[in-house]
C-alpha positions as CSV (number, residue, x, y, z in Angstrom):
1,M,0.0,0.0,0.0
2,Y,2.8,2.3,0.8
3,A,4.6,1.5,-2.5
4,G,1.2,2.4,-4.1
5,R,1.7,5.9,-2.7
6,M,-0.8,5.7,0.1
7,T,0.1,7.8,3.1
8,V,0.5,6.3,6.5
9,R,-2.8,7.9,7.6
10,T,-4.6,6.5,4.6
11,I,-3.2,3.0,5.3
12,Q,-4.3,3.4,8.9
13,G,-7.9,4.3,7.8
14,F,-7.9,1.4,5.3
15,L,-6.9,-1.2,7.9
16,A,-9.5,0.2,10.4
17,E,-12.3,0.1,7.8
18,M,-11.5,-3.3,6.1
19,Y,-10.1,-5.3,9.0
20,A,-11.4,-3.5,12.1
21,T,-7.8,-3.2,13.2
22,D,-6.4,-0.2,15.0
23,V,-2.7,0.5,14.3
24,T,-0.6,3.5,15.0
25,P,1.2,5.5,12.3
26,D,4.5,4.6,14.1
27,F,3.7,0.9,13.7
28,I,3.0,1.3,10.0
29,S,6.2,3.2,9.5
30,A,8.2,0.6,11.4
31,V,6.7,-2.2,9.3
32,T,7.4,-0.2,6.1
33,D,11.0,0.4,7.1
34,A,11.5,-3.3,7.8
35,V,10.0,-4.3,4.5
36,F,12.2,-1.8,2.6
37,A,15.3,-3.0,4.4
38,E,14.4,-6.6,3.4
39,I,13.8,-5.5,-0.3
40,T,17.1,-3.7,-0.4
41,A,19.0,-6.7,1.0
42,R,17.3,-9.0,-1.5
43,Q,18.1,-6.8,-4.4
44,S,21.8,-6.6,-3.5
45,R,22.2,-10.3,-2.7
46,P,24.8,-12.2,-4.8
47,L,23.4,-14.7,-7.2
48,E,24.7,-18.2,-8.1
49,P,27.5,-18.1,-10.7
50,M,25.7,-20.7,-12.9
51,Y,22.1,-21.6,-13.5
52,P,21.2,-24.6,-15.6
53,M,18.0,-22.9,-16.7
54,I,16.6,-19.4,-16.5
55,F,13.1,-18.5,-17.7
56,F,12.7,-15.0,-19.0
57,D,9.3,-13.5,-19.6
58,A,7.4,-10.2,-19.3
59,L,3.9,-10.1,-18.1
60,R,1.4,-7.4,-19.1
61,V,-0.4,-6.1,-16.0
62,K,-2.6,-3.2,-15.1
63,I,-1.0,-1.0,-12.5
64,R,-2.5,2.1,-10.8
65,E,-0.1,5.0,-11.1
66,D,-1.0,8.6,-10.4
67,N,-4.7,7.6,-10.0
68,V,-4.7,6.2,-13.5
69,V,-4.7,2.5,-14.4
70,R,-1.9,1.8,-17.0
71,N,-0.7,-1.3,-18.8
72,K,2.9,-2.1,-17.7
73,A,5.4,-4.9,-18.5
74,V,6.7,-6.8,-15.5
75,Y,10.0,-8.4,-16.5
76,L,10.7,-11.7,-14.7
77,A,13.8,-13.9,-14.6
78,L,13.2,-17.2,-12.8
79,G,16.3,-19.3,-12.2
80,A,16.4,-23.0,-11.6
81,R,19.3,-24.2,-9.6
82,P,21.1,-27.6,-10.0
83,D,19.2,-28.9,-6.9
84,G,15.9,-28.1,-8.6
85,T,14.9,-25.1,-6.4
86,R,13.7,-22.1,-8.2
87,H,14.3,-18.4,-7.4
88,I,13.0,-15.2,-8.8
89,L,16.2,-13.5,-9.8
90,V,14.9,-10.2,-11.3
91,L,11.6,-8.4,-11.2
92,W,11.3,-5.1,-13.0
93,I,8.4,-3.0,-14.0
94,E,8.6,-0.9,-17.2
95,N,6.1,0.7,-19.6
96,T,6.7,-1.7,-22.5
97,E,8.5,-4.9,-23.3
98,G,11.4,-4.6,-25.6
99,A,14.8,-6.1,-26.3
100,K,16.6,-2.9,-25.1
101,F,15.3,-3.3,-21.6
102,W,16.0,-7.0,-21.7
103,M,19.6,-6.1,-22.4
104,K,19.6,-4.1,-19.1
105,V,18.1,-7.1,-17.3
106,F,20.8,-9.4,-18.7
107,N,23.5,-7.0,-17.7
108,D,22.1,-6.7,-14.2
109,L,22.2,-10.5,-13.9
110,K,25.8,-10.5,-15.0
111,T,26.7,-7.7,-12.6
112,S,25.0,-9.7,-9.8
113,G,27.3,-12.6,-10.3
114,V,25.5,-14.9,-12.9
115,R,28.4,-15.8,-15.2
116,D,26.8,-18.7,-17.1
117,I,23.4,-19.9,-18.2
118,L,23.1,-23.3,-19.8
119,I,19.6,-22.9,-21.2
120,A,17.6,-19.7,-21.5
121,V,13.9,-20.1,-22.0
122,T,12.4,-17.1,-23.7
123,G,9.3,-16.0,-25.5
124,G,9.2,-14.9,-29.1
125,L,10.1,-11.3,-28.6
126,K,12.0,-9.9,-31.7
127,G,15.6,-9.2,-30.9
128,M,15.7,-10.9,-27.5
129,A,17.8,-13.8,-28.6
130,E,20.4,-11.4,-30.1
131,V,20.7,-9.3,-27.0
132,L,20.9,-12.4,-24.8
133,A,23.8,-13.7,-27.0
134,V,25.7,-10.5,-26.4
135,V,25.7,-10.9,-22.6
136,Y,25.7,-14.8,-22.5
137,P,27.2,-16.1,-25.7
138,N,27.6,-19.7,-24.7
139,R,24.0,-20.4,-23.7
140,H,21.4,-22.4,-25.5
141,T,18.1,-20.6,-26.2
142,K,14.8,-22.4,-26.1
143,R,11.4,-21.0,-26.9
144,P,8.4,-22.8,-25.3
145,Y,6.3,-24.7,-27.8
146,L,3.2,-22.5,-27.3
147,S,5.2,-19.4,-28.2
148,R,6.4,-20.9,-31.4
149,V,2.9,-22.0,-32.3
150,R,1.4,-18.5,-31.6
151,S,4.1,-16.7,-33.5
152,R,3.6,-18.9,-36.6
153,N,-0.2,-18.7,-36.5
154,E,-0.3,-22.5,-36.8
155,Y,-2.8,-23.0,-34.0
156,N,-6.2,-23.2,-35.7
157,C,-8.8,-23.1,-33.0
158,R,-12.0,-24.6,-34.5
159,P,-15.2,-24.8,-32.5
160,A,-15.9,-28.3,-30.9
161,A,-19.0,-28.7,-33.0
162,A,-17.1,-28.2,-36.3
163,Q,-14.5,-30.8,-35.1
164,T,-17.3,-33.3,-34.3
165,V,-19.0,-32.8,-37.7
166,S,-15.8,-33.3,-39.6
167,A,-15.0,-36.4,-37.6
168,K,-18.4,-37.9,-38.3
169,G,-18.2,-37.1,-42.0
170,A,-14.8,-38.9,-42.4
């Protein structure tokens, strides 16, 4: 709520109205400070030097900003470690998705200590494989099957009734 530019007093009123909970502004400030400290520590943590697989994707979401709802791109890098555990490595919010911003994300990963990626799973964004190759030249890039189908317009979705009729006629 605080990140959404609500004041401490507004948060206090919201909690009282929605949850019938009375909290002091000092308590809200202390919680906010603790959360920001945790976020800062998480953002500056060193990452593993090698990930067998990293999934890169951007999600389109609606975010309220300056009392207006806008479409934004949330950039996400999900790393799979050799033991099978997965961690969100990068989470950025930007106005649009583009290869230029992905270059910044890849460079941030490199700066955070990720020296090698064996397999990079990406969508079909034009230019993404090229900028990935600049930062991580020895990785293998894989596009999910659904992304390939969508980009080639091979997926012909016919109504179930039409499929039934054609099956009976055969």
